[in-house]
VOTORTOR-254030 format. One line per field, with one value per atom (N, C-alpha, C): residue number from 1; residue in three letters; atom name; x, y, z. Coordinates in steps of 0.1 Angstrom, whole numbers, m for minus. Layout:
BEGIN
num <- c(NUM|...)
residuo <- c(ala|...)
atomo <- c(CA|...)
u <- c(X|...)
v <- c(Y|...)
w <- c(Z|...)
This chain:
BEGIN
num <- c(1|1|1|2|2|2|3|3|3|4|4|4|5|5|5|6|6|6|7|7|7|8|8|8|9|9|9|10|10|10|11|11|11|12|12|12|13|13|13|14|14|14|15|15|15|16|16|16|17|17|17|18|18|18|19|19|19|20|20|20|21|21|21|22|22|22|23|23|23|24|24|24|25|25|25|26|26|26|27|27|27|28|28|28|29|29|29|30|30|30|31|31|31|32|32|32|33|33|33|34|34|34|35|35|35|36|36|36|37|37|37|38|38|38|39|39|39|40|40|40|41|41|41|42|42|42|43|43|43|44|44|44|45|45|45|46|46|46|47|47|47|48|48|48|49|49|49|50|50|50|51|51|51|52|52|52|53|53|53|54|54|54|55|55|55|56|56|56|57|57|57|58|58|58|59|59|59|60|60|60|61|61|61|62|62|62|63|63|63|64|64|64|65|65|65|66|66|66|67|67|67|68|68|68|69|69|69|70|70|70|71|71|71|72|72|72|73|73|73|74|74|74|75|75|75|76|76|76|77|77|77|78|78|78|79|79|79|80|80|80|81|81|81|82|82|82|83|83|83|84|84|84|85|85|85|86|86|86|87|87|87|88|88|88|89|89|89|90|90|90|91|91|91|92|92|92|93|93|93|94|94|94|95|95|95|96|96|96|97|97|97|98|98|98|99|99|99|100|100|100|101|101|101|102|102|102|103|103|103|104|104|104|105|105|105|106|106|106|107|107|107|108|108|108|109|109|109|110|110|110|111|111|111|112|112|112|113|113|113|114|114|114|115|115|115|116|116|116|117|117|117|118|118|118|119|119|119|120|120|120|121|121|121|122|122|122|123|123|123|124|124|124|125|125|125|126|126|126|127|127|127|128|128|128|129|129|129|130|130|130|131|131|131|132|132|132|133|133|133|134|134|134|135|135|135|136|136|136|137|137|137|138|138|138|139|139|139|140|140|140|141|141|141|142|142|142|143|143|143|144|144|144|145|145|145|146|146|146|147|147|147|148|148|148|149|149|149|150|150|150|151|151|151|152|152|152|153|153|153|154|154|154|155|155|155|156|156|156|157|157|157|158|158|158|159|159|159|160|160|160|161|161|161|162|162|162|163|163|163|164|164|164|165|165|165|166|166|166|167|167|167|168|168|168|169|169|169|170|170|170|171|171|171|172|172|172|173|173|173|174|174|174|175|175|175|176|176|176|177|177|177|178|178|178|179|179|179|180|180|180|181|181|181|182|182|182|183|183|183|184|184|184|185|185|185|186|186|186|187|187|187|188|188|188|189|189|189|190|190|190|191|191|191|192|192|192|193|193|193|194|194|194|195|195|195|196|196|196|197|197|197|198|198|198|199|199|199|200|200|200|201|201|201|202|202|202|203|203|203|204|204|204|205|205|205|206|206|206|207|207|207|208|208|208|209|209|209|210|210|210|211|211|211|212|212|212|213|213|213|214|214|214|215|215|215|216|216|216|217|217|217|218|218|218|219|219|219|220|220|220|221|221|221|222|222|222|223|223|223|224|224|224|225|225|225|226|226|226|227|227|227|228|228|228|229|229|229|230|230|230|231|231|231|232|232|232|233|233|233|234|234|234|235|235|235|236|236|236|237|237|237|238|238|238|239|239|239|240|240|240|241|241|241|242|242|242|243|243|243|244|244|244|245|245|245)
residuo <- c(met|met|met|thr|thr|thr|gly|gly|gly|lys|lys|lys|val|val|val|lys|lys|lys|ile|ile|ile|leu|leu|leu|ile|ile|ile|val|val|val|glu|glu|glu|asp|asp|asp|asn|asn|asn|val|val|val|ile|ile|ile|ile|ile|ile|ala|ala|ala|asp|asp|asp|asp|asp|asp|met|met|met|gln|gln|gln|glu|glu|glu|met|met|met|leu|leu|leu|glu|glu|glu|asp|asp|asp|ile|ile|ile|gly|gly|gly|tyr|tyr|tyr|glu|glu|glu|val|val|val|val|val|val|asp|asp|asp|asn|asn|asn|val|val|val|ile|ile|ile|ser|ser|ser|tyr|tyr|tyr|glu|glu|glu|ala|ala|ala|ala|ala|ala|ile|ile|ile|glu|glu|glu|ala|ala|ala|leu|leu|leu|ala|ala|ala|ser|ser|ser|asn|asn|asn|gln|gln|gln|val|val|val|asp|asp|asp|leu|leu|leu|ala|ala|ala|leu|leu|leu|leu|leu|leu|asp|asp|asp|val|val|val|met|met|met|leu|leu|leu|ala|ala|ala|thr|thr|thr|glu|glu|glu|lys|lys|lys|thr|thr|thr|gly|gly|gly|ile|ile|ile|asp|asp|asp|val|val|val|gly|gly|gly|arg|arg|arg|tyr|tyr|tyr|ile|ile|ile|arg|arg|arg|ser|ser|ser|asn|asn|asn|tyr|tyr|tyr|asp|asp|asp|ile|ile|ile|pro|pro|pro|phe|phe|phe|ile|ile|ile|phe|phe|phe|val|val|val|thr|thr|thr|ser|ser|ser|asn|asn|asn|ser|ser|ser|asp|asp|asp|lys|lys|lys|ala|ala|ala|thr|thr|thr|val|val|val|glu|glu|glu|lys|lys|lys|ala|ala|ala|lys|lys|lys|leu|leu|leu|val|val|val|ser|ser|ser|pro|pro|pro|asn|asn|asn|asn|asn|asn|tyr|tyr|tyr|val|val|val|val|val|val|lys|lys|lys|pro|pro|pro|phe|phe|phe|glu|glu|glu|gln|gln|gln|gly|gly|gly|asp|asp|asp|leu|leu|leu|phe|phe|phe|thr|thr|thr|ala|ala|ala|ile|ile|ile|glu|glu|glu|ile|ile|ile|thr|thr|thr|leu|leu|leu|ser|ser|ser|asn|asn|asn|phe|phe|phe|thr|thr|thr|pro|pro|pro|ser|ser|ser|ala|ala|ala|ala|ala|ala|lys|lys|lys|glu|glu|glu|glu|glu|glu|glu|glu|glu|gly|gly|gly|glu|glu|glu|glu|glu|glu|thr|thr|thr|ser|ser|ser|thr|thr|thr|ser|ser|ser|ser|ser|ser|leu|leu|leu|leu|leu|leu|asn|asn|asn|asp|asp|asp|ser|ser|ser|ile|ile|ile|phe|phe|phe|ile|ile|ile|lys|lys|lys|lys|lys|lys|gln|gln|gln|asn|asn|asn|leu|leu|leu|phe|phe|phe|his|his|his|arg|arg|arg|val|val|val|tyr|tyr|tyr|phe|phe|phe|thr|thr|thr|asp|asp|asp|ile|ile|ile|gln|gln|gln|phe|phe|phe|ile|ile|ile|lys|lys|lys|ala|ala|ala|asp|asp|asp|asn|asn|asn|val|val|val|tyr|tyr|tyr|leu|leu|leu|glu|glu|glu|ile|ile|ile|asn|asn|asn|thr|thr|thr|val|val|val|asp|asp|asp|lys|lys|lys|lys|lys|lys|phe|phe|phe|leu|leu|leu|val|val|val|arg|arg|arg|ser|ser|ser|ser|ser|ser|leu|leu|leu|lys|lys|lys|asp|asp|asp|tyr|tyr|tyr|ile|ile|ile|ser|ser|ser|lys|lys|lys|leu|leu|leu|pro|pro|pro|asp|asp|asp|asn|asn|asn|lys|lys|lys|phe|phe|phe|phe|phe|phe|arg|arg|arg|val|val|val|his|his|his|lys|lys|lys|ser|ser|ser|tyr|tyr|tyr|ile|ile|ile|ile|ile|ile|asn|asn|asn|ile|ile|ile|asp|asp|asp|his|his|his|ile|ile|ile|gln|gln|gln|ala|ala|ala|leu|leu|leu|asn|asn|asn|ser|ser|ser|lys|lys|lys|asp|asp|asp|val|val|val|val|val|val|ile|ile|ile|lys|lys|lys|asp|asp|asp|glu|glu|glu|leu|leu|leu|ile|ile|ile|pro|pro|pro|ile|ile|ile|ser|ser|ser|lys|lys|lys|glu|glu|glu|phe|phe|phe|arg|arg|arg|asp|asp|asp|phe|phe|phe|ile|ile|ile|leu|leu|leu|ser|ser|ser|ser|ser|ser|leu|leu|leu|asn|asn|asn|gln|gln|gln)
atomo <- c(N|CA|C|N|CA|C|N|CA|C|N|CA|C|N|CA|C|N|CA|C|N|CA|C|N|CA|C|N|CA|C|N|CA|C|N|CA|C|N|CA|C|N|CA|C|N|CA|C|N|CA|C|N|CA|C|N|CA|C|N|CA|C|N|CA|C|N|CA|C|N|CA|C|N|CA|C|N|CA|C|N|CA|C|N|CA|C|N|CA|C|N|CA|C|N|CA|C|N|CA|C|N|CA|C|N|CA|C|N|CA|C|N|CA|C|N|CA|C|N|CA|C|N|CA|C|N|CA|C|N|CA|C|N|CA|C|N|CA|C|N|CA|C|N|CA|C|N|CA|C|N|CA|C|N|CA|C|N|CA|C|N|CA|C|N|CA|C|N|CA|C|N|CA|C|N|CA|C|N|CA|C|N|CA|C|N|CA|C|N|CA|C|N|CA|C|N|CA|C|N|CA|C|N|CA|C|N|CA|C|N|CA|C|N|CA|C|N|CA|C|N|CA|C|N|CA|C|N|CA|C|N|CA|C|N|CA|C|N|CA|C|N|CA|C|N|CA|C|N|CA|C|N|CA|C|N|CA|C|N|CA|C|N|CA|C|N|CA|C|N|CA|C|N|CA|C|N|CA|C|N|CA|C|N|CA|C|N|CA|C|N|CA|C|N|CA|C|N|CA|C|N|CA|C|N|CA|C|N|CA|C|N|CA|C|N|CA|C|N|CA|C|N|CA|C|N|CA|C|N|CA|C|N|CA|C|N|CA|C|N|CA|C|N|CA|C|N|CA|C|N|CA|C|N|CA|C|N|CA|C|N|CA|C|N|CA|C|N|CA|C|N|CA|C|N|CA|C|N|CA|C|N|CA|C|N|CA|C|N|CA|C|N|CA|C|N|CA|C|N|CA|C|N|CA|C|N|CA|C|N|CA|C|N|CA|C|N|CA|C|N|CA|C|N|CA|C|N|CA|C|N|CA|C|N|CA|C|N|CA|C|N|CA|C|N|CA|C|N|CA|C|N|CA|C|N|CA|C|N|CA|C|N|CA|C|N|CA|C|N|CA|C|N|CA|C|N|CA|C|N|CA|C|N|CA|C|N|CA|C|N|CA|C|N|CA|C|N|CA|C|N|CA|C|N|CA|C|N|CA|C|N|CA|C|N|CA|C|N|CA|C|N|CA|C|N|CA|C|N|CA|C|N|CA|C|N|CA|C|N|CA|C|N|CA|C|N|CA|C|N|CA|C|N|CA|C|N|CA|C|N|CA|C|N|CA|C|N|CA|C|N|CA|C|N|CA|C|N|CA|C|N|CA|C|N|CA|C|N|CA|C|N|CA|C|N|CA|C|N|CA|C|N|CA|C|N|CA|C|N|CA|C|N|CA|C|N|CA|C|N|CA|C|N|CA|C|N|CA|C|N|CA|C|N|CA|C|N|CA|C|N|CA|C|N|CA|C|N|CA|C|N|CA|C|N|CA|C|N|CA|C|N|CA|C|N|CA|C|N|CA|C|N|CA|C|N|CA|C|N|CA|C|N|CA|C|N|CA|C|N|CA|C|N|CA|C|N|CA|C|N|CA|C|N|CA|C|N|CA|C|N|CA|C|N|CA|C|N|CA|C|N|CA|C|N|CA|C|N|CA|C|N|CA|C|N|CA|C|N|CA|C|N|CA|C|N|CA|C|N|CA|C|N|CA|C|N|CA|C|N|CA|C|N|CA|C|N|CA|C|N|CA|C|N|CA|C|N|CA|C|N|CA|C|N|CA|C|N|CA|C|N|CA|C|N|CA|C|N|CA|C|N|CA|C|N|CA|C|N|CA|C|N|CA|C|N|CA|C|N|CA|C|N|CA|C|N|CA|C|N|CA|C|N|CA|C|N|CA|C|N|CA|C|N|CA|C|N|CA|C|N|CA|C|N|CA|C)
u <- c(109|91|86|75|65|55|55|47|34|31|15|8|m6|m13|m17|m12|m17|m24|m36|m51|m50|m57|m65|m80|m82|m96|m100|m110|m120|m136|m132|m147|m148|m159|m162|m168|m174|m176|m167|m162|m147|m146|m163|m163|m161|m168|m168|m154|m145|m136|m125|m125|m119|m120|m130|m136|m130|m132|m128|m115|m104|m92|m85|m94|m90|m91|m100|m107|m97|m91|m82|m70|m62|m52|m49|m61|m63|m65|m67|m65|m52|m44|m30|m30|m39|m37|m31|m16|m18|m24|m29|m36|m28|m25|m16|m18|m32|m41|m56|m61|m78|m80|m86|m92|m108|m112|m124|m129|m122|m127|m117|m125|m118|m105|m105|m89|m80|m86|m71|m67|m78|m76|m72|m68|m57|m44|m44|m29|m25|m35|m29|m24|m32|m28|m12|m12|3|15|13|20|21|18|17|18|21|19|9|m5|m18|m16|m20|m25|m41|m49|m61|m71|m78|m90|m101|m105|m118|m125|m137|m138|m157|m163|m176|m180|m191|m199|m201|m209|m214|m206|m193|m189|m196|m194|m196|m189|m189|m183|m188|m184|m191|m190|m174|m171|m172|m178|m181|m168|m173|m163|m164|m174|m174|m165|m164|m149|m141|m134|m123|m122|m133|m130|m129|m137|m130|m118|m111|m95|m86|m88|m82|m82|m94|m94|m82|m84|m77|m62|m58|m44|m37|m43|m35|m42|m32|m37|m39|m48|m50|m64|m69|m82|m90|m107|m107|m126|m127|m142|m151|m164|m173|m178|m176|m183|m195|m207|m213|m228|m234|m250|m259|m256|m269|m266|m276|m275|m292|m293|m308|m301|m312|m309|m298|m305|m301|m283|m281|m266|m259|m266|m255|m254|m263|m259|m252|m252|m239|m224|m227|m209|m209|m219|m213|m207|m208|m202|m186|m181|m169|m158|m169|m159|m150|m162|m157|m152|m145|m142|m149|m157|m165|m170|m183|m191|m197|m195|m199|m212|m217|m227|m230|m230|m232|m245|m242|m234|m227|m213|m205|m196|m195|m183|m174|m162|m147|m145|m150|m153|m155|m169|m173|m161|m153|m143|m135|m127|m120|m118|m133|m139|m136|m144|m143|m132|m121|m106|m97|m100|m92|m99|m109|m117|m112|m113|m106|m93|m85|m73|m69|m76|m74|m77|m84|m90|m88|m81|m74|m61|m63|m47|m46|m33|m25|m25|m31|m26|m17|m6|7|5|3|2|m10|m19|m28|m23|m14|m4|2|4|16|14|m2|m6|m18|m13|m13|m26|m29|m38|m27|m34|m27|m26|m11|m8|7|4|17|35|33|47|50|35|39|49|50|61|79|78|88|94|84|91|91|95|101|116|123|136|133|123|122|106|100|89|88|76|75|70|77|71|68|61|51|63|62|65|63|59|49|42|40|33|37|53|59|58|55|61|78|86|97|102|108|112|125|123|132|135|152|152|156|154|154|166|177|193|194|185|193|186|173|167|181|182|189|187|173|167|153|143|129|124|127|119|106|96|86|87|74|75|60|51|35|31|25|15|22|35|44|57|62|78|81|97|105|115|117|120|135|150|158|165|173|179|193|202|214|218|207|207|197|182|171|171|155|145|131|122|104|99|87|77|65|64|49|44|29|18|16|19|21|27|23|28|39|49|63|53|46|41|33|28|20|36|44|54|63|70|76|71|60|53|58|63|64|80|85|105|110|117|121|128|120|123|138|147|157|167|165|172|169|155|149|143|149|142|139|125|119|130|142|147|146|132|130|113|104|93|91|104|103|111|120|130|129|130|130|144|152|171|172|181|185|201|203|214|224|222|233|240|232|238|246|248|250|262|266|285|289|286|282|274|280|269|275|263|266|254|254|246|231|230|222|216|225|224|232|226|236|233|248|251|247|239|233|232|242|245|245|255|264|255|242|230|228|232|226|212|208|198|195|185|186|176|185|181|167|159|152|152|148|153|145|134|127|132|141|145|158|167|180|187|179|187|185|173|168|178|183|188|205|210|226|222|214|220|219|211|209|223|224|239|252|252|256|260|245|245|255)
v <- c(m102|m92|m96|m102|m106|m96|m85|m73|m78|m86|m90|m81|m81|m71|m84|m77|m88|m84|m97|m93|m105|m96|m107|m107|m122|m129|m128|m123|m122|m127|m144|m146|m158|m160|m171|m184|m185|m193|m200|m211|m217|m222|m224|m229|m217|m206|m194|m189|m189|m185|m193|m202|m208|m209|m204|m203|m192|m177|m168|m166|m175|m173|m180|m191|m200|m187|m183|m172|m161|m158|m145|m151|m163|m164|m170|m171|m176|m164|m151|m137|m134|m137|m131|m123|m122|m117|m128|m123|m133|m131|m143|m143|m144|m133|m136|m145|m143|m149|m152|m161|m161|m167|m160|m164|m159|m165|m166|m157|m148|m139|m127|m121|m104|m106|m115|m117|m123|m131|m136|m123|m116|m106|m95|m90|m83|m92|m102|m109|m108|m112|m112|m97|m86|m73|m73|m76|m74|m79|m91|m105|m100|m96|m95|m81|m78|m66|m71|m63|m60|m48|m53|m41|m39|m42|m48|m56|m56|m66|m71|m81|m83|m89|m83|m82|m90|m97|m101|m95|m88|m81|m90|m98|m105|m117|m118|m130|m137|m148|m160|m155|m144|m139|m125|m122|m111|m100|m97|m88|m93|m79|m86|m78|m79|m75|m60|m53|m39|m34|m39|m38|m39|m50|m51|m38|m37|m22|m14|m7|2|6|m12|m14|m8|m12|m9|9|13|25|31|28|32|31|20|19|16|13|13|18|22|37|25|12|2|4|2|0|m10|m12|m25|m25|m40|m41|m50|m45|m53|m68|m76|m89|m95|m97|m98|m102|m115|m114|m105|m94|m90|m72|m72|m59|m50|m53|m50|m33|m23|m8|m5|m15|m10|m16|m31|m31|m26|m19|m12|3|7|18|17|7|3|3|m3|m5|9|18|29|35|36|45|41|33|27|32|34|42|30|16|9|14|10|14|8|m4|m7|m16|m23|m37|m41|m58|m70|m78|m77|m89|m101|m108|m123|m125|m139|m145|m135|m143|m130|m142|m137|m141|m136|m146|m140|m129|m121|m109|m100|m101|m92|m85|m101|m91|m86|m92|m89|m67|m68|m54|m48|m49|m43|m40|m51|m50|m40|m41|m31|m16|m12|1|5|m6|3|5|m2|6|15|14|25|42|41|53|56|44|46|50|66|69|72|69|69|82|82|94|101|100|108|111|104|109|117|120|130|145|141|156|158|154|154|163|164|164|174|183|195|195|189|193|198|210|216|211|207|203|212|209|218|213|201|196|198|204|203|208|222|231|230|220|217|199|197|186|187|198|202|192|186|181|166|164|144|143|128|125|113|113|101|87|74|61|53|46|40|22|16|9|3|m12|m16|m11|m9|4|19|24|35|41|56|66|68|67|65|79|87|100|97|100|95|106|113|123|123|132|127|123|132|127|113|105|96|87|86|78|76|68|67|65|54|50|43|41|33|25|15|4|0|m1|m6|m21|m25|m41|m45|m43|m47|m39|m40|m26|m21|m26|m17|m10|0|9|1|m1|m2|4|14|25|26|23|22|31|30|44|42|49|49|34|30|19|14|15|9|7|m3|m5|m1|4|6|0|m8|m11|m2|6|16|13|14|6|22|23|35|35|40|37|50|49|59|69|72|82|94|81|90|98|87|90|93|104|114|124|129|142|143|137|144|142|140|143|158|158|176|166|177|174|177|188|187|176|165|156|139|143|125|127|115|112|99|98|87|84|72|72|56|51|38|34|29|25|19|15|9|12|23|32|48|49|66|65|75|77|90|91|103|104|114|115|120|122|123|111|104|85|76|84|80|74|63|60|55|50|51|50|55|54|50|46|48|56|48|52|45|32|23|22|26|19|32|33|37|26|29|24|28|25|29|19|23|12|m1|0|m13|m22|m17|m22|m17|m25|m17|m13|m3|3|11|2|7|21|22|41|35|37|35|47|44|54|68|66|79|87|81|91|90|84|85|99|106|116|129|128|136|135|122|119|126|122|124|141|147|161|169|168|168|168|157|153|165|167|175|189|191|208|212)
w <- c(m32|m31|m38|m35|m48|m48|m46|m46|m44|m38|m39|m27|m25|m18|m9|7|17|28|23|32|45|52|62|63|65|62|79|82|96|94|92|88|97|106|117|110|97|90|80|87|76|67|62|44|41|42|33|37|45|51|40|35|32|17|10|2|m3|4|3|m3|8|2|m9|m13|m28|m37|m33|m42|m47|m39|m36|m40|m37|m41|m55|m61|m72|m80|m79|m84|m83|m72|m74|m64|m50|m39|m27|m16|m6|11|11|24|36|46|52|65|66|80|71|82|80|95|101|117|117|133|131|141|153|163|160|169|172|179|189|194|182|178|168|156|154|145|148|158|167|168|170|170|154|147|133|126|131|127|132|146|151|144|140|133|121|111|97|91|82|68|67|70|61|54|44|34|32|36|32|45|52|57|54|53|49|62|65|77|74|86|88|96|93|105|116|112|128|129|136|145|154|158|168|181|186|198|204|215|223|216|206|195|182|176|161|151|138|128|131|137|134|148|157|164|162|152|146|136|132|124|130|139|149|155|161|162|152|137|130|126|127|122|134|149|160|160|150|153|142|133|118|108|97|85|73|76|62|58|47|46|51|54|51|46|41|38|46|48|56|45|48|40|51|44|51|44|52|45|54|60|68|60|51|46|50|61|69|69|70|76|85|97|110|113|103|109|96|88|79|82|93|101|110|117|126|120|107|100|96|91|88|102|112|122|122|115|114|102|95|80|74|72|63|47|40|25|13|21|13|17|9|15|7|7|4|6|2|6|1|7|5|2|m8|m15|m26|m27|m41|m42|m59|m66|m67|m73|m71|m80|m85|m97|m86|m78|m68|m57|m52|m44|m52|m63|m69|m75|m78|m80|m66|m56|m45|m38|m34|m34|m44|m52|m60|m66|m63|m61|m48|m35|m27|m28|m27|m27|m36|m47|m57|m50|m44|m35|m21|m17|m4|m3|5|10|18|21|36|43|57|65|54|58|57|43|35|23|20|27|28|31|41|48|33|31|20|8|4|m4|m6|6|12|24|30|41|51|56|67|80|84|98|103|114|120|114|111|101|87|83|67|62|72|62|64|74|76|68|64|53|38|34|21|19|28|26|26|28|39|27|34|28|39|45|54|44|53|47|57|53|66|66|75|74|87|83|98|102|116|125|128|119|124|107|111|96|97|88|87|81|89|76|71|61|50|42|44|33|18|11|m2|m8|4|m2|1|9|12|m2|m4|m21|m29|m34|m44|m55|m56|m68|m60|m72|m69|m81|m76|m85|m87|m94|m96|m92|m88|m86|m85|m96|m97|m87|m79|m76|m63|m62|m53|m57|m50|m53|m46|m47|m35|m36|m26|m24|m19|m26|m19|m13|0|5|5|12|12|24|35|47|44|39|40|25|29|18|21|13|22|7|8|m2|1|m7|m7|m18|m15|m25|m35|m46|m55|m69|m80|m91|m92|m101|m104|m110|m115|m119|m109|m99|m89|m81|m78|m65|m72|m81|m89|m88|m88|m80|m68|m57|m45|m45|m55|m52|m60|m54|m60|m76|m86|m99|m106|m96|m103|m97|m88|m86|m95|m92|m96|m107|m118|m130|m133|m138|m145|m157|m157|m163|m173|m169|m174|m167|m174|m172|m156|m152|m141|m131|m131|m121|m123|m113|m109|m100|m108|m104|m94|m85|m80|m86|m94|m100|m91|m83|m70|m65|m70|m63|m76|m89|m102|m97|m102|m98|m110|m123|m134|m146|m160|m166|m182|m191|m202|m213|m225|m234|m229|m224|m220|m206|m195|m182|m171|m159|m152|m138|m129|m118|m108|m100|m82|m77|m63|m53|m57|m68|m77|m87|m88|m96|m107|m119|m131|m131|m138|m140|m155|m161|m175|m180|m189|m191|m204|m209|m218|m230|m242|m250|m251|m246|m249|m233|m222|m213|m215|m226|m224|m228|m238|m240|m232|m226|m214|m206|m201|m186|m194|m201|m207|m205|m214|m213|m202|m196|m183|m171|m171|m167|m166|m181|m189|m189|m185|m179|m169)
């Protein structure tokens, strides 16, 4: 896993689209597809893991980027940014109807794209995460023993007891369970707040562990799922004293 943010470009000007892709890849993002029409965008969304979409508002087809945005809102829990040369009031009002997460006006520079993407990703909270953070739902009271993690187009219920350890991988976290792995966009600091504090401990700047799954340990490492996990100095005494209680 590279941990790169996966981006879909929907832009009917091939020159602009190629320039945009080069800018994004130079920054370190991964462009999963670069398409020119509504139909191709729908297919690309179904065929790839997409973290964010960049949509040209006006496409050279009957259906526009606004239609793509509306489709994303109805079918996917990902952010999208409108990238367009049309900044007139009428276009902006139409774009607002589908609640884009950001808006970048052409011509733009690499820094403009980077800023828009990072702010969008920083501010975006998936629907399941919003529910976990306190929105009143009919199921929220039933989830004190588990968490929902999105994989492709489904939210999988993962029981806390099945989570063995969590590893930071760039801007993502790799959630290791008894039989699966999940990738979520979050920081360890934010994610540990969602977990039971009597079982999960952050033992290193890159790891959270479930102490019930420790197979072996010494003063520097623990072994979980046959993987050697380092214990940093600042967490070493804390985790060892906790295990000896």
